[in-house]
C-alpha positions, 0 to 999 in steps of 0.5 A, a space after each residue: 442489474 447487470 454486473 459492472 463488467 457487463 456494462 461494456 456489453 451491448 444488447 447486440 453483443 449479447 444477442 450475437 453471443 447467443 446466436 453463436 452459442 446456438 450455432 455450436 449447440 444446433 450444428 450436431 442436431 441440424 446435421 443429423 436431421 438434414 442427413 436423415 432428410 437426405 436419406 428420405 429424399 433418396 428413398 423418395 426418388 427410388 420409390 418414384 422409380 417403381 411407379 409407372 408414368 413418365 419421369 424426369 431423368 433419375 440423374 437429375 433427381 440424384 444430382 439434387 440428392 447429392 446437392 443436399 448431401 453437400 449442403 449437409 457437409 457445409 453445415 458441419 463446417 459453417 463458422 458463422 450464423 449467416 453461412 449457416 442460415 444461407 445453407 439452410 435456405 439453400 437446402 430448403 430450395 433444393 428439397 422443393 426442386 427435388 419434390 417437383 422433379 420427383 412427382 412429375 408425370 404422376 397421376 396424383 402428384 399432390 398425394 406424393 408432394 403434400 406430405 413432404 410439403 407439410 412436414 418439411 417446414 414444421 420439422 425444420 422450424 426448430 433448426 433455424 438459428 434466428 427468426 430472420 433465418 426462419 422467415 427467410 427459409 419459410 418464405 423461400 419454401 412456400 414461394 417455391 412450393 406454390 408453383 408446384 401446387 398450382 401446376 395442377 391448375 386452379 381447381 377447387 381441390 387444389 385451392 383447398 389443399 393449398 389453403 390447408 397446407 399454408 394454414 396448417 404449416 405456417 402457424 405450426 412451424 411458427 409455434 415450433 420455431 419461436 417456442 424452441 427459440 425462446 427456450 434456447 434463449 432462456 437457457 442461454 441467459 440462465 447459463 450466462 447469468 450463472 457463468 457471470 455469478 461464478 466469474 464475478 466478485 459479488 461486492 464490486 461486480 468485477 471479475 473474480 480472481 479465477 475468471 481473471 486468470 483464465 481470461 488472461 491466460 487465453 489472451 496471452 496464449 493467443 497474443 500476436 507477435 509484437 503486441 504489448 500487454 501490461 498488468 497493473 496491480 492496485 492496492 488500497 492504502 491503509 484499508 485495514 485501518 478503515 475497517 477497524 475504525 469505521 466498520 466493514 460497511 465503510 470498507 465495502 463502500 470504499 471497495 465498490 467506489 474504487 471498482 467504479 473508478 477502475 471501470 470508468 477509467 478503462 475500456 471494454 478491452 481491458 480486463 479488470 478484476 478484484 484479486 482479493 481483499 483490497 487488491 485489484 488487477 488490470 490487464 491492458 493491451 498497451 505498452 509500459 508507458 501507456 499503462 503507467 499513464 493509466 495507473 497515474 490517472 487511476 491514482 489521481 481518481 482514487 485519491 478523490 474518493 472520500 473516507 470518514 477520516 480523509 481521502 482514499 489513496 492507493 499504490 500501483 505496480 506496473 509490469 509489461 508482459 515478456 515473450 513466453 511469460 505466464 500470467 503468474 510471472 507477469 503478476 509477480 513482477 507487477 506485485 513486486 513493483 507494487 511492494 516498492 510503491 508501498 515501501 517508498 511511501 504509498 499513494 504512488 505508481 512504480 514500474 517493474 525493475 528495468 534490469 538488475 541493478 549492480 551497484 559495484 558498476 558505479 564504485 569507480 565510475 568517476 567523471 572523466 572531466 573531474 581531475 580529482 578522481 572523485 566518485 561522480 557517476 552519471 545518473 539520468 541527466 546529471 552526476 551523483 556526488 557526495 557532501 559530508 557533514 561532520 559529527 563531533 564528540 562533545 566530550 572529546 571535542 573533535 570530529 569523530 564521524 561524517 554523515 554522507 549526503 547525496 547531491 546531484 550536480 549538473 555539468 557546470 557544477 550547479 546543484 540539482 534541487 533536492 525536489 528534482 533529485 529525490 522526486 518519485 519516478 514510476 520508471 525507476 526504483 527509489 531503492 536503486 538511487 539509495 543503493 547507488 548513493 552508498 557506492 558513491 559515498 563509499 568511493 568518496 569517503 575512501 579518499 576524504 574521510 580520516 581513517 579513525 572516523 565513522 561514515 554515516 550512510 543514510 539507508 531507506 527502510 525498504 533497502 535496509 530489509 531487502 534480502 541479501 543487501 547486508 552481504 552485498 553492502 559488506 562486499 561493496 565496503 570492502 571493495 572500497 578498501 574500507 571496513 564495515 566497522 567504520 560504517 554506521 547505517 542510518 535508518 531514515 524515518 520513512 514508510 516501509 519495513 516493519 519493526 520486526 523486519 528491521 530488527 531481523 535485518 539489523 542482526 544481519 548487518 551486525 554480523 558483518 560489523 556494521 553499526 546501526 543508527 536510527 534517524 530523526 527520533 522524535 519525528 514521524 513514526 519514531 517511538 520507544 518501541 521501535 528503538 527497543 526492538 531495533 536496539 541501534 548503537 546511535 539514536 539521532 534526535 530530531 533537531 526540534 527536540 533541542 527547542 522543545 520545553 516542558 509545558 508552562 516552563 522554559 526548561 528543556 526536555 532534552 536532558 531527561 530524554 538523553 538520560 533515558 536513552 543512555 540507560 537503554 544503552 544507546 549513544 545520542 546524536 543531536 542534529 540541527 545544532 544551529 546556535 551557540 545556545 543549542 550547543 551549550 544545551 547539548 553539552 549540558 544535557 550530556 549529549 554524546 555527539 552533535 551535528 548541525 550548521 553551527 559545527 559544519 555544513 555539508 560540503 564536498 571537502 572536509 573543513 579543518 575542525 580547530 575552530 569548532 573544537 574551540 567553540 565546544 571547549 568554550 561551551 564547557 566553560 560556559 556550562 561550568 560557570 552556569 552550573 555554579 551560578 544556577 546552584 548559587 541561585 537555587 541555594 539562595 532561594 531555598 535557604 530560607 525554607 531550610 532555616 524555617 524547616 530546621 526551626 519547625 523540626 526543633 519545635 516538634 522535638 520540644 513537643 510543640 503541636 504541628 500547627 504551631 511548629 509549622 506556623 512560620 514555614 506555612 506562611 512562606 510564599 512558595 509553601 504548599 504544605 508541611 508534613 511529617 513522615 514515619 520511618 516507612 514513609 507514611 504520613 503522620 497526622 494531617 498535613 498543614 496547608 501553606 499559602 501556595 496551596 490551591 484546590 486540586 484539579 478534578 482528575 487528581 482528586 483520587 490521589 489528593 490525600 497524601 496519607 494514603 501513600 508511602 513516600 520512602 521511595 522518593 529521593 527527598 526521603 532517602 537523602 534526608 535519612 542519609 544526612 540526619 539533622 541536615 535539611 536537604 532540598 530535592 531537584 524539581 519534580 512533578 508532584 503527584 498531589 498538586 500536579 505541579 513542579 515542586 521542590 521538597 525540603 526535608 530533614 530527618 529527626 530522631 525523637 524518643 519514640 521514633 525516627 521521622 522525616 519532617 518536610 515541606 513541599 514548595 511550588 516551583 512552577 513559576 518560570 522565574 524560579 531557578 532550577 539546578 543544573 541537570 545531573 
């Protein structure tokens, strides 16, 4: 089966290539053979001059020799097979004329003519490039030679000689011609096949990298002035995961199907190659706009290819050739565009950078129609401007920072929809809009933001890790009469930039004094490893975490998460605070900073903070009252168990058996079990099951026996030891034995034999049970 790139090649095209190749190979041999024939013809003329008898003027015969020599010179310069064949036919015809002139007047002309007439078609047969040339030349030769023979009269001898001449010459010439023709053809096909194998990727059938580069260099070197050529780089998204999860057979099938799509959507004049791995390249003789349209069609076609876990997607980078540019330089620019496509989310098309972007040009490029002097530069067909949303320190009850948010405005002041403002554009760099937003925000912040407040700037990961941007941003900040120490760079949750790259970039920004924040923790790709590697100064929690609760309870996970981040040395900002209840929860959870519509919407002007400050202060009052109320409810619920545990401990000290000592306590509604621990936290004897005891789930069966473990590391053990004789209750915790939220009530007692801790575990999984306020 022919490879994919040969499908554009018809049989006629292949045959034409063979004949052109034969012309190049045959020309030296034909020239030598025909030149030798010219020499033989000259000797033939000279030999005739030595024989008596009337002759045609030697000048005519020499003129024929000269004509043959000119035809040989023409053969050397023939550039097409048609011209080559025509010169061969002419050469044959002149030879016959020369023979006829030379044998004229001889007594036995057949003895002179017949050897030449017999040898010429046989020797010329292999030199004809095509069967068409062979048939035409042979017909001309015999048609012109027959009158020469029959000039001797239609005698029996002449008829026999003619018959022998044709009977021997034609078959022999045919065998020589077609044998040599098929030999050359088979050699060409083998050579062509070997060339294809050397130039073809065996999996996809596309050109390989070496062949693509050679062909591209030839095309660019012969490019006519004004002709445009574009390179398209293609990379399959998440291809490694396809190989890792489903095997290399699935990966190979995907590569083949993507190659089919590329060939189906391109034309014969396009060069299509598998550059290596999951990367492909296309060289197209069109301008940038046409190449982008093709890339978008290809992207859509590739996205319809199925893979075991969904559909294949690919990213595309497009660049247009510049005068004098090498193929490597062109591909480098297309590769840079491809990298931006992958960093900005994959499954998209990006074009080369139109020109270097200088953000400083926008710093004071205000709108002349805006008397406020705000930074409002023109961008496409609208203006860029800033809206600021306040961040409040809950403990300080005041504004401490503002997040700058980009907005687009029409000339009449109406806002551009975000879907339009942030829509991907192949001909523009998403990073340019990101960098432009920093300039706009800094120019507006210099006028509007209080000196003591932080300015939170959103930054894409691809921009954050870009070479040299830390230095450039520091220069822009100082040009806006600000200091990097006031700027918090808020890394957005999006694709692009590995954790290692962002960690190294964070160090570069910190050298200038910038602070670092990670946005939307709890959504997308965010995880603890990402935090601990980047080590931001601020962690902005996704708003949904405020509303997240522990399964099967109504208790928020926010306090525990905030505590974990604080222990890691990170300040916590919670976003999306929209109700008073969420604000109270943020205060109760020890969140450092809060942001949301309740505290202030994004706006072009800074709103007075007094009303919000009072709202936060009232939240503290509510929490203080709530803590006391929750404490009272919790203590009231736990008190009967404290009293029963104290009675059980007294009974144990007086020598009563465990079963009898715990009889009353084990019958209480919430009691799961009663137990005794020695001074090392190991259980003494069996536990006494309570009425709330249930059979454990199968997954917990290996740890269902508490006698195998030490419990002196638990707070309920340590607190009891610190207050001997005083029953203490723990906060709710997840019990390893029961797999449910539990509360332990324990008391340390001292018997003559040893110190021990007596306790009971209570089932605290019911939603109506009060939990004490968070620490």
